Kinemage of the C-alpha trace (Angstrom):
@kinemage 1
@onewidth
@group {chain A} dominant
@subgroup {mainchain}
@vectorlist {calphas} color= white
{ca met a 1} P 32.962 -55.803 -46.152
{ca leu a 2} L 30.921 -58.622 -47.627
{ca leu a 3} L 27.628 -57.541 -49.398
{ca ala a 4} L 24.440 -58.785 -47.779
{ca thr a 5} L 23.085 -61.921 -49.835
{ca thr a 6} L 19.501 -62.759 -50.146
{ca leu a 7} L 19.022 -66.366 -50.315
{ca ile a 8} L 15.877 -67.925 -52.143
{ca pro a 9} L 14.708 -71.531 -51.601
{ca tyr a 10} L 14.184 -72.431 -55.210
{ca pro a 11} L 15.198 -71.256 -58.740
{ca ser a 12} L 13.000 -68.923 -60.818
{ca trp a 13} L 11.811 -71.800 -63.122
{ca leu a 14} L 10.204 -73.707 -60.243
{ca asn a 15} L 6.616 -73.380 -59.562
{ca thr a 16} L 6.033 -74.615 -56.087
{ca gly a 17} L 2.452 -75.684 -56.713
{ca asp a 18} L 3.341 -77.921 -59.623
{ca asn a 19} L 6.274 -79.201 -57.858
{ca ala a 20} L 4.240 -80.086 -54.779
{ca trp a 21} L 1.406 -81.615 -56.625
{ca gln a 22} L 3.684 -83.777 -58.816
{ca leu a 23} L 5.629 -85.119 -55.578
{ca val a 24} L 2.249 -85.841 -53.910
{ca ser a 25} L 0.933 -87.578 -56.991
{ca ala a 26} L 4.219 -89.727 -57.414
{ca thr a 27} L 3.736 -90.580 -53.627
{ca leu a 28} L -0.014 -91.585 -54.285
{ca val a 29} L 1.038 -93.791 -57.248
{ca gly a 30} L 3.905 -95.430 -55.207
{ca leu a 31} L 1.272 -96.194 -52.570
{ca met a 32} L -0.708 -98.196 -55.182
{ca ser a 33} L 2.288 -100.602 -55.467
{ca ile a 34} L 3.306 -100.700 -51.819
{ca pro a 35} L 1.339 -101.418 -49.877
{ca ala a 36} L -1.863 -101.590 -52.083
{ca leu a 37} L -0.976 -104.291 -54.645
{ca ala a 38} L 1.002 -106.108 -51.962
{ca val a 39} L -2.006 -106.558 -49.780
{ca leu a 40} L -4.511 -106.881 -52.675
{ca tyr a 41} L -2.500 -109.660 -54.382
{ca gly a 42} L -1.755 -111.138 -50.838
{ca gly a 43} L -5.363 -111.273 -49.967
{ca leu a 44} L -6.379 -112.850 -53.391
{ca val a 45} L -3.637 -115.680 -53.301
{ca gln a 46} L -3.928 -118.807 -51.138
{ca lys a 47} L -2.551 -118.290 -47.522
{ca lys a 48} L 0.610 -120.305 -48.384
{ca trp a 49} L 1.647 -117.718 -51.024
{ca ile a 50} L 1.117 -114.437 -49.096
{ca val a 51} L 4.634 -113.920 -48.103
{ca asn a 52} L 6.127 -114.815 -51.727
{ca thr a 53} L 3.783 -112.547 -53.301
{ca met a 54} L 4.338 -109.505 -51.066
{ca leu a 55} L 8.055 -109.992 -51.287
{ca met a 56} L 7.862 -110.085 -55.197
{ca val a 57} L 6.029 -106.732 -54.987
{ca phe a 58} L 8.464 -105.145 -52.822
{ca ser a 59} L 11.512 -106.433 -54.634
{ca ala a 60} L 10.122 -105.357 -58.049
{ca phe a 61} L 9.588 -101.778 -56.684
{ca ser a 62} L 13.152 -101.778 -55.342
{ca leu a 63} L 14.767 -103.424 -58.524
{ca thr a 64} L 12.926 -100.973 -60.831
{ca leu a 65} L 14.208 -97.807 -58.755
{ca ile a 66} L 17.932 -98.898 -59.242
{ca val a 67} L 17.317 -99.696 -62.890
{ca trp a 68} L 15.584 -96.374 -63.308
{ca met a 69} L 18.593 -94.404 -61.661
{ca leu a 70} L 21.297 -96.429 -63.601
{ca trp a 71} L 19.814 -96.160 -67.232
{ca gly a 72} L 15.964 -96.692 -67.342
{ca tyr a 73} L 14.895 -93.121 -66.948
{ca asn a 74} L 17.043 -91.775 -69.636
{ca met a 75} L 16.108 -94.551 -71.975
{ca ala a 76} L 12.419 -93.546 -71.678
{ca phe a 77} L 12.683 -89.945 -71.357
{ca gly a 78} L 16.181 -88.805 -72.041
{ca phe a 79} L 16.525 -85.840 -74.311
{ca pro a 80} L 17.644 -85.741 -76.998
{ca gln a 81} L 16.744 -89.428 -78.088
{ca ala a 82} L 19.221 -91.654 -79.588
{ca his a 83} L 18.245 -90.849 -83.448
{ca trp a 84} L 19.185 -94.164 -84.939
{ca gly a 85} L 17.600 -93.043 -88.143
{ca pro a 86} L 16.420 -89.960 -90.092
{ca thr a 87} L 14.265 -87.311 -88.180
{ca gly a 88} L 10.684 -88.375 -88.075
{ca ser a 89} L 11.312 -92.077 -88.715
{ca phe a 90} L 10.530 -94.913 -86.323
{ca trp a 91} L 14.120 -95.574 -85.527
{ca ala a 92} L 14.778 -91.889 -84.799
{ca gly a 93} L 12.166 -91.866 -81.990
{ca leu a 94} L 12.591 -95.281 -80.636
{ca ile a 95} L 14.556 -94.867 -77.472
{ca gly a 96} L 16.730 -92.487 -75.365
{ca ile a 97} L 20.308 -92.811 -74.748
{ca pro a 98} L 20.981 -94.747 -71.577
{ca his a 99} L 22.926 -93.012 -68.629
{ca thr a 100} L 22.668 -92.444 -65.052
{ca leu a 101} L 20.830 -89.890 -62.821
{ca phe a 102} L 23.743 -89.810 -60.234
{ca leu a 103} L 25.184 -86.376 -60.681
{ca his a 104} L 23.799 -83.255 -58.892
{ca gly a 105} L 22.622 -81.585 -62.163
{ca ala a 106} L 20.673 -84.699 -63.201
{ca glu a 107} L 18.511 -84.188 -60.027
{ca gln a 108} L 18.322 -80.549 -59.429
{ca asn a 109} L 18.250 -79.044 -62.979
{ca gln a 110} L 15.099 -78.105 -64.561
{ca ala a 111} L 13.343 -81.267 -66.063
{ca ile a 112} L 13.429 -81.775 -69.772
{ca ser a 113} L 12.387 -84.424 -72.000
{ca gly a 114} L 10.938 -85.074 -75.562
{ca ala a 115} L 7.573 -85.167 -73.962
{ca asn a 116} L 7.500 -81.345 -72.846
{ca thr a 117} L 8.304 -79.365 -76.118
{ca leu a 118} L 4.970 -77.416 -75.722
{ca ile a 119} L 5.415 -76.018 -72.055
{ca pro a 120} L 8.498 -76.246 -69.858
{ca phe a 121} L 8.370 -78.236 -66.758
{ca his a 122} L 8.217 -76.319 -63.719
{ca phe a 123} L 10.057 -78.679 -61.491
{ca pro a 124} L 13.419 -80.495 -61.287
{ca thr a 125} L 14.467 -83.631 -62.883
{ca ala a 126} L 14.263 -85.354 -59.535
{ca thr a 127} L 10.526 -84.722 -59.423
{ca phe a 128} L 9.978 -85.934 -62.880
{ca ala a 129} L 12.158 -88.903 -62.580
{ca tyr a 130} L 10.545 -90.224 -59.389
{ca phe a 131} L 7.024 -89.723 -60.831
{ca gln a 132} L 7.864 -91.591 -63.815
{ca phe a 133} L 9.662 -94.212 -61.765
{ca val a 134} L 6.310 -95.163 -59.764
{ca phe a 135} L 4.679 -95.833 -63.162
{ca ala a 136} L 7.506 -97.962 -64.306
{ca ala a 137} L 7.514 -99.988 -60.962
{ca ile a 138} L 3.853 -100.731 -60.866
{ca thr a 139} L 3.953 -102.413 -64.345
{ca pro a 140} L 5.747 -105.669 -63.609
{ca ile a 141} L 3.993 -105.599 -60.307
{ca leu a 142} L 0.750 -105.806 -62.256
{ca phe a 143} L 1.705 -108.593 -64.562
{ca leu a 144} L 3.012 -110.578 -61.435
{ca gly a 145} L -0.662 -111.179 -60.853
{ca gly a 146} L -0.736 -113.811 -63.557
{ca leu a 147} L 2.362 -115.558 -62.443
{ca val a 148} L 1.864 -116.087 -58.569
{ca gly a 149} L 1.908 -119.408 -57.268
{ca arg a 150} L 4.674 -121.168 -59.201
{ca leu a 151} L 7.379 -118.559 -60.348
{ca lys a 152} L 10.892 -119.008 -58.902
{ca phe a 153} L 11.688 -116.023 -56.779
{ca lys a 154} L 15.156 -115.832 -58.257
{ca ala a 155} L 13.844 -115.839 -61.788
{ca trp a 156} L 11.602 -112.898 -60.975
{ca leu a 157} L 14.718 -110.941 -59.811
{ca leu a 158} L 16.142 -111.221 -63.301
{ca ile a 159} L 12.857 -110.852 -65.283
{ca val a 160} L 12.057 -107.448 -63.634
{ca pro a 161} L 15.171 -105.538 -64.600
{ca leu a 162} L 15.287 -107.051 -68.064
{ca trp a 163} L 11.608 -106.290 -68.670
{ca ile a 164} L 11.884 -102.657 -67.545
{ca thr a 165} L 14.925 -102.113 -69.902
{ca phe a 166} L 13.949 -103.869 -73.086
{ca val a 167} L 9.994 -103.502 -72.794
{ca tyr a 168} L 8.801 -100.667 -70.597
{ca ala a 169} L 11.505 -98.167 -71.349
{ca val a 170} L 10.854 -98.613 -75.249
{ca asn a 171} L 7.226 -98.350 -74.936
{ca ala a 172} L 7.468 -95.352 -72.691
{ca ala a 173} L 9.791 -93.561 -75.066
{ca leu a 174} L 7.695 -94.182 -78.199
{ca leu a 175} L 4.340 -92.929 -76.575
{ca trp a 176} L 5.442 -90.539 -73.808
{ca gly a 177} L 9.025 -89.624 -74.375
{ca gly a 178} L 8.453 -87.761 -77.569
{ca gly a 179} L 9.034 -90.871 -79.772
{ca phe a 180} L 7.387 -92.172 -83.010
{ca phe a 181} L 3.900 -92.719 -81.924
{ca ala a 182} L 3.753 -89.625 -80.066
{ca gln a 183} L 4.899 -87.575 -83.054
{ca lys a 184} L 2.247 -89.384 -85.156
{ca gly a 185} L -0.590 -88.245 -82.779
{ca ala a 186} L -1.245 -91.357 -80.725
{ca val a 187} L -2.039 -90.461 -76.986
{ca asp a 188} L -1.915 -92.282 -73.804
{ca tyr a 189} L -2.879 -89.875 -70.968
{ca ser a 190} L -1.525 -92.016 -67.970
{ca gly a 191} L -0.716 -95.526 -69.140
{ca gly a 192} L -3.529 -97.463 -70.464
{ca tyr a 193} L -1.168 -98.723 -73.076
{ca val a 194} L 2.215 -98.328 -71.821
{ca ile a 195} L 1.332 -99.817 -68.403
{ca his a 196} L -2.000 -101.741 -68.440
{ca leu a 197} L -2.149 -103.242 -71.974
{ca ala a 198} L 1.506 -104.050 -71.700
{ca ala a 199} L 1.042 -105.713 -68.256
{ca gly a 200} L -1.931 -107.635 -69.665
{ca val a 201} L 0.056 -108.929 -72.570
{ca ala a 202} L 3.199 -109.637 -70.385
{ca ser a 203} L 0.922 -111.653 -67.849
{ca phe a 204} L -0.634 -113.648 -70.569
{ca val a 205} L 2.605 -114.571 -72.305
{ca gly a 206} L 4.518 -115.120 -69.232
{ca ala a 207} L 1.807 -117.338 -67.772
{ca ala a 208} L 1.798 -119.471 -70.983
{ca ile a 209} L 5.523 -119.982 -70.928
{ca leu a 210} L 5.526 -120.636 -67.062
{ca gly a 211} L 2.738 -123.138 -67.225
{ca pro a 212} L -0.274 -123.679 -64.903
{ca arg a 213} L -0.293 -123.815 -61.127
{ca leu a 214} L -0.629 -127.074 -59.425
{ca ala a 215} L -4.070 -128.669 -60.083
{ca arg a 216} L -5.021 -128.480 -56.613
{ca asp a 217} L -4.136 -124.811 -56.317
{ca arg a 218} L -6.126 -124.050 -59.352
{ca thr a 219} L -9.095 -126.033 -58.118
{ca his a 220} L -9.139 -124.521 -54.607
{ca ala a 221} L -7.873 -121.031 -55.393
{ca val a 222} L -9.613 -119.532 -52.288
{ca pro a 223} L -8.625 -115.811 -51.348
{ca ser a 224} L -6.641 -115.801 -48.054
{ca asn a 225} L -8.127 -112.698 -46.652
{ca leu a 226} L -10.931 -110.511 -48.455
{ca met a 227} L -10.539 -107.804 -45.796
{ca met a 228} L -6.995 -107.121 -47.054
{ca val a 229} L -8.324 -107.264 -50.501
{ca ala a 230} L -10.568 -104.366 -49.475
{ca val a 231} L -7.791 -102.429 -47.938
{ca gly a 232} L -5.673 -102.861 -51.054
{ca ala a 233} L -8.394 -101.929 -53.397
{ca gly a 234} L -9.306 -98.806 -51.555
{ca ile a 235} L -5.717 -97.585 -51.625
{ca leu a 236} L -5.646 -98.497 -55.182
{ca trp a 237} L -8.732 -96.517 -56.113
{ca leu a 238} L -7.797 -93.343 -54.402
{ca gly a 239} L -4.011 -93.628 -55.249
{ca trp a 240} L -5.230 -93.532 -58.954
{ca asn a 241} L -6.135 -89.712 -58.207
{ca gly a 242} L -2.201 -89.206 -58.525
{ca phe a 243} L -1.976 -91.703 -61.255
{ca asn a 244} L -4.115 -89.759 -63.638
{ca gly a 245} L -4.177 -86.363 -61.708
{ca gly a 246} L -0.472 -85.910 -62.036
{ca asp a 247} L -0.038 -86.649 -65.647
{ca pro a 248} L -0.882 -83.155 -66.976
{ca phe a 249} L 2.397 -82.323 -65.111
{ca tyr a 250} L 0.894 -79.120 -63.947
{ca ala a 251} L -1.642 -78.345 -61.105
{ca gly a 252} L -4.174 -76.915 -63.469
{ca val a 253} L -7.922 -77.382 -64.435
{ca asp a 254} L -7.055 -80.549 -66.564
{ca ala a 255} L -5.551 -82.271 -63.480
{ca ala a 256} L -8.868 -81.688 -61.575
{ca ser a 257} L -10.797 -83.010 -64.429
{ca ala a 258} L -8.710 -86.018 -64.690
{ca val a 259} L -9.143 -86.752 -61.000
{ca leu a 260} L -12.874 -86.365 -61.072
{ca asn a 261} L -13.284 -88.401 -64.298
{ca thr a 262} L -11.074 -91.278 -62.954
{ca asn a 263} L -13.534 -91.557 -59.917
{ca val a 264} L -16.523 -91.332 -62.067
{ca ala a 265} L -15.435 -94.044 -64.479
{ca thr a 266} L -14.457 -96.304 -61.516
{ca ala a 267} L -17.813 -95.971 -59.995
{ca ala a 268} L -19.523 -96.798 -63.290
{ca gly a 269} L -17.275 -99.690 -63.891
{ca leu a 270} L -17.862 -101.171 -60.195
{ca leu a 271} L -21.631 -100.860 -60.485
{ca thr a 272} L -21.752 -102.253 -64.106
{ca trp a 273} L -19.942 -105.384 -63.205
{ca met a 274} L -22.008 -105.842 -59.962
{ca phe a 275} L -25.293 -105.514 -61.907
{ca met a 276} L -23.944 -107.916 -64.549
{ca asp a 277} L -23.294 -110.346 -61.808
{ca met a 278} L -26.843 -109.903 -60.397
{ca leu a 279} L -28.598 -110.176 -63.867
{ca phe a 280} L -26.607 -112.687 -65.990
{ca ser a 281} L -24.222 -114.749 -63.785
{ca lys a 282} L -25.236 -118.399 -62.891
{ca gln a 283} L -25.689 -117.404 -59.250
{ca lys a 284} L -27.554 -114.137 -59.916
{ca lys a 285} L -25.689 -112.828 -57.001
{ca pro a 286} L -23.507 -109.630 -56.402
{ca thr a 287} L -20.030 -110.546 -55.396
{ca phe a 288} L -17.453 -108.422 -53.641
{ca leu a 289} L -14.561 -109.778 -56.006
{ca gly a 290} L -16.693 -109.031 -58.877
{ca ala a 291} L -17.076 -105.373 -57.811
{ca ile a 292} L -13.372 -105.130 -57.342
{ca asn a 293} L -12.898 -106.354 -61.000
{ca gly a 294} L -15.315 -103.817 -62.249
{ca met a 295} L -13.523 -101.077 -60.205
{ca ile a 296} L -10.226 -101.997 -61.701
{ca cys a 297} L -11.638 -102.070 -65.129
{ca gly a 298} L -13.016 -98.519 -64.743
{ca leu a 299} L -9.617 -97.304 -63.280
{ca val a 300} L -7.581 -98.840 -66.064
{ca ala a 301} L -10.122 -97.940 -68.930
{ca ile a 302} L -10.142 -94.281 -68.036
{ca thr a 303} L -6.364 -94.050 -67.630
{ca pro a 304} L -5.619 -93.437 -71.520
{ca ser a 305} L -8.346 -90.634 -71.412
{ca ala a 306} L -8.804 -89.124 -68.051
{ca gly a 307} L -8.182 -85.604 -69.008
{ca trp a 308} L -9.613 -85.778 -72.599
{ca val a 309} L -13.062 -86.940 -72.017
{ca asn a 310} L -15.960 -85.009 -70.372
{ca gly a 311} L -18.120 -86.439 -67.473
{ca leu a 312} L -20.548 -88.285 -69.855
{ca gly a 313} L -17.471 -89.783 -71.576
{ca ala a 314} L -16.077 -91.003 -68.230
{ca val a 315} L -19.311 -92.732 -67.362
{ca leu a 316} L -19.368 -94.474 -70.778
{ca val a 317} L -15.781 -95.459 -70.479
{ca gly a 318} L -16.338 -97.283 -67.240
{ca leu a 319} L -19.614 -98.811 -68.412
{ca ile a 320} L -18.403 -100.138 -71.685
{ca ala a 321} L -14.944 -101.345 -70.369
{ca ser a 322} L -16.482 -103.266 -67.450
{ca thr a 323} L -19.166 -104.913 -69.690
{ca ile a 324} L -16.497 -106.030 -72.405
{ca val a 325} L -14.259 -107.389 -69.772
{ca trp a 326} L -17.207 -109.113 -67.833
{ca ile a 327} L -18.125 -110.874 -71.179
{ca ala a 328} L -14.384 -111.663 -71.748
{ca trp a 329} L -13.976 -113.034 -68.141
{ca thr a 330} L -17.102 -115.167 -68.376
{ca tyr a 331} L -17.022 -116.370 -71.920
{ca ile a 332} L -13.903 -115.603 -73.886
{ca ser a 333} L -11.828 -117.299 -71.040
{ca arg a 334} L -13.334 -120.622 -72.256
{ca leu a 335} L -11.956 -120.306 -75.726
{ca arg a 336} L -8.544 -121.104 -76.904
{ca pro a 337} L -5.864 -119.758 -76.207
{ca phe a 338} L -7.301 -118.134 -73.203
{ca ser a 339} L -8.778 -121.491 -71.788
{ca lys a 340} L -5.254 -122.912 -72.047
{ca val a 341} L -3.185 -120.262 -70.046
{ca asp a 342} L -3.389 -120.071 -66.377
{ca asp a 343} L -3.381 -116.247 -65.824
{ca ala a 344} L -3.794 -116.743 -61.993
{ca leu a 345} L -5.531 -113.392 -61.154
{ca gly a 346} L -7.016 -112.482 -64.623
{ca val a 347} L -4.481 -109.733 -65.400
{ca val a 348} L -5.040 -110.253 -69.161
{ca tyr a 349} L -8.600 -109.251 -68.712
{ca thr a 350} L -8.841 -106.490 -65.970
{ca his a 351} L -5.686 -104.689 -67.429
{ca gly a 352} L -4.985 -106.099 -71.054
{ca phe a 353} L -8.672 -105.900 -72.319
{ca ala a 354} L -9.628 -102.883 -70.218
{ca gly a 355} L -6.426 -100.996 -71.235
{ca leu a 356} L -7.129 -101.764 -74.871
{ca thr a 357} L -10.794 -100.759 -74.644
{ca gly a 358} L -9.865 -97.437 -72.866
{ca gly a 359} L -7.273 -96.663 -75.417
{ca leu a 360} L -9.399 -97.062 -78.414
{ca leu a 361} L -12.441 -95.278 -76.723
{ca val a 362} L -10.030 -92.165 -76.739
{ca gly a 363} L -10.439 -92.200 -80.731
{ca leu a 364} L -14.294 -91.964 -80.094
{ca leu a 365} L -15.198 -90.074 -76.925
{ca ala a 366} L -12.308 -87.487 -76.541
{ca asp a 367} L -13.840 -84.108 -76.306
{ca pro a 368} L -11.809 -81.299 -77.986
{ca lys a 369} L -13.242 -78.815 -75.595
{ca met a 370} L -11.514 -80.591 -72.715
{ca ile a 371} L -8.401 -78.383 -72.715
{ca glu a 372} L -5.096 -79.887 -71.427
{ca tyr a 373} L -2.984 -76.822 -72.082
{ca gly a 374} L -4.493 -73.483 -73.047
{ca ile a 375} L -3.299 -70.222 -74.502
{ca lys a 376} L -1.836 -67.216 -72.742
{ca gly a 377} L -4.357 -64.383 -72.281
{ca ala a 378} L -7.949 -63.962 -71.609
{ca his a 379} L -9.086 -66.665 -74.126
{ca tyr a 380} L -7.484 -69.750 -72.434
{ca thr a 381} L -9.610 -72.178 -74.622
{ca gly a 382} L -8.905 -70.242 -77.831
{ca ala a 383} L -7.351 -71.557 -81.097
{ca gly a 384} L -3.969 -73.064 -80.425
{ca ala a 385} L -5.052 -74.692 -77.122
{ca ile a 386} L -4.074 -78.508 -76.878
{ca ser a 387} L -6.841 -81.126 -76.673
{ca val a 388} L -7.850 -84.449 -78.387
{ca gly a 389} L -10.838 -84.987 -80.646
{ca gly a 390} L -12.557 -88.308 -81.016
{ca trp a 391} L -14.974 -89.374 -83.691
{ca phe a 392} L -18.178 -88.218 -81.912
{ca tyr a 393} L -16.802 -84.646 -81.449
{ca asn a 394} L -14.417 -84.182 -84.539
{ca gly a 395} L -16.560 -84.474 -87.550
{ca his a 396} L -16.714 -88.284 -87.641
{ca ser a 397} L -13.045 -88.462 -88.307
{ca trp a 398} L -11.322 -91.682 -87.748
{ca his a 399} L -7.834 -90.299 -87.647
{ca gln a 400} L -7.312 -90.581 -83.833
{ca phe a 401} L -9.035 -93.919 -83.632
{ca trp a 402} L -6.400 -95.210 -86.293
{ca glu a 403} L -3.477 -93.675 -84.460
{ca gln a 404} L -4.710 -95.468 -81.213
{ca phe a 405} L -5.155 -98.696 -82.990
{ca leu a 406} L -1.576 -98.579 -84.484
{ca ala a 407} L 0.028 -97.751 -81.055
{ca ala a 408} L -1.984 -100.662 -79.449
{ca ala a 409} L -0.963 -103.031 -82.147
{ca trp a 410} L 2.764 -102.090 -81.464
{ca ile a 411} L 2.259 -102.534 -77.734
{ca ile a 412} L 0.588 -105.993 -78.087
{ca cys a 413} L 3.143 -107.293 -80.659
{ca tyr a 414} L 6.338 -105.807 -79.250
{ca thr a 415} L 5.540 -106.576 -75.635
{ca gly a 416} L 4.504 -110.269 -76.413
{ca ile a 417} L 7.496 -111.021 -78.391
{ca met a 418} L 10.035 -109.375 -76.143
{ca thr a 419} L 8.394 -110.818 -72.982
{ca ala a 420} L 8.705 -114.260 -74.476
{ca ile a 421} L 12.445 -113.654 -75.266
{ca ile a 422} L 12.981 -112.400 -71.882
{ca phe a 423} L 11.347 -115.412 -70.100
{ca tyr a 424} L 13.039 -118.024 -72.331
{ca ile a 425} L 16.486 -116.345 -71.526
{ca val a 426} L 15.668 -116.316 -67.830
{ca lys a 427} L 14.446 -119.997 -68.182
{ca phe a 428} L 17.816 -121.006 -69.619
{ca val a 429} L 19.985 -119.096 -67.172
{ca met a 430} L 18.043 -120.207 -64.070
{ca arg a 431} L 17.444 -123.785 -65.250
{ca gly a 432} L 13.796 -123.519 -65.256
{ca leu a 433} L 11.110 -120.787 -64.359
{ca arg a 434} L 9.019 -122.971 -61.933
{ca glu a 435} L 9.729 -124.056 -58.449
{ca lys a 436} L 9.642 -127.805 -57.964
{ca asp a 437} L 6.277 -129.442 -57.350
{ca glu a 438} L 7.164 -130.420 -53.750
{ca val a 439} L 8.145 -126.755 -53.110
{ca leu a 440} L 4.828 -125.582 -54.708
{ca glu a 441} L 2.840 -127.957 -52.306
{ca val a 442} L 4.290 -126.057 -49.281
{ca gly a 443} L 4.794 -122.456 -50.602
{ca asp a 444} L 6.211 -119.628 -48.492
{ca leu a 445} L 7.654 -122.031 -45.779
{ca ala a 446} L 9.694 -123.830 -48.363
{ca ile a 447} L 10.788 -120.787 -50.178
{ca his a 448} L 11.352 -118.085 -47.597
{ca asp a 449} L 11.160 -119.887 -44.280
{ca glu a 450} L 8.270 -117.506 -43.440
{ca glu a 451} L 4.601 -117.508 -43.229
{ca ala a 452} L 1.993 -114.979 -43.087
{ca phe a 453} L 0.301 -116.307 -40.167
{ca pro a 454} L 2.833 -118.559 -38.388
{ca val a 455} L 1.660 -121.211 -36.064
{ca glu a 456} L 3.199 -121.635 -32.575
{ca thr a 457} L 5.346 -124.552 -33.549
{ca phe a 458} L 7.017 -122.631 -36.355
{ca ala a 459} L 7.709 -119.789 -34.130
{ca glu a 460} L 9.422 -122.106 -31.721
{ca arg a 461} L 11.511 -123.617 -34.489
{ca val a 462} L 12.600 -120.199 -35.682
{ca asn a 463} L 13.570 -119.258 -32.118
{ca ser a 464} L 15.496 -122.255 -31.581
{ca leu a 465} L 17.923 -121.355 -34.374
{ca gly a 466} L 19.217 -118.506 -32.319
{ca arg a 467} L 20.096 -120.584 -29.318
């Protein structure tokens, strides 16, 4: 006679709350790419580029997932790392060993990486891998904003997997996967450096190599649909609750602080840009697009520090970053080399400058009483708890600021150099990165045989093909 067996739905190491929150957070971050950035960018570009822009967003999302499953995840978060040099050296903590996530154990075993040496993850690798994938996917989608309106679609299909492999995975391993900069003490709560600073650099370098849009397109760069911009921006803002709230990896108090601080900094950033426009712009008028720029500045700048600053710090991060980026957008954009590069949607400013500012502000504003991981027992915040201390709270020590500066310098230099190499390789393989001028004059219809808002004659022509 068979003994009765009691079945359970999950293993002993899994915490249902942590697992559920991580999956919800990942979904929120995924929504920031599709549909948020698809409709946000689609609303910002000219009508003739809506389909091309949206398809580039969706194809980048898909390409990144396949790369992530094949080798990207384990390059960034694989454990142990490759160890190409002595323990503790730069080369020992550079990258993980590339291999797939296709076997059952790779999905259902307990997640582990060089990033969780303090506390075991309470969810499976499938959860962690998907969460990290949506962060990887949004990065090339962000720097696409600097390239729209002239990049060959087929070139984009090569750029994305190469960039994820040779740029994103390396930066993620070094700062998030237990690599060299993480070991030295540099921190990046949710991607101010790995995602936003890198996207800003890649956008600027890529746009410089690609060349400007047609003169007519630059002169008459009128947004196609501000209502769609509003929809995309709203999903982006609220999706950021998962972006920053999911990065403690546990549904704890610091996740709640990260969500609140994210929204506080965003509100401060939006209002700062709006008032700057009202007080200092030539027109002295508030603009919706300006407010959206300020919103993005607040979101990006709080990302490196969301769970490590207090409420006052969150306000200051949004205010300072939005002010700096407003000045950069208004004045620095007129100076070389920025004046010579056609970064179509200003990614180098709203993501590059804002990400750099936010990352450095960690070294000034991080409050050591904001506990990410506490200690067991009655004294959660006692000695041994994990937090980060900035200059204002840590005896005026510059140590954290210096570590943040070194990590930023790496991201800027490495990302810039590797992006240039990738673009020149793709340019050689594809015999050019740009569409021909006659194609650029037409846009979507010439490249995809589709339009976002087709007129009746076009619909008749498509229907006639099936007769």
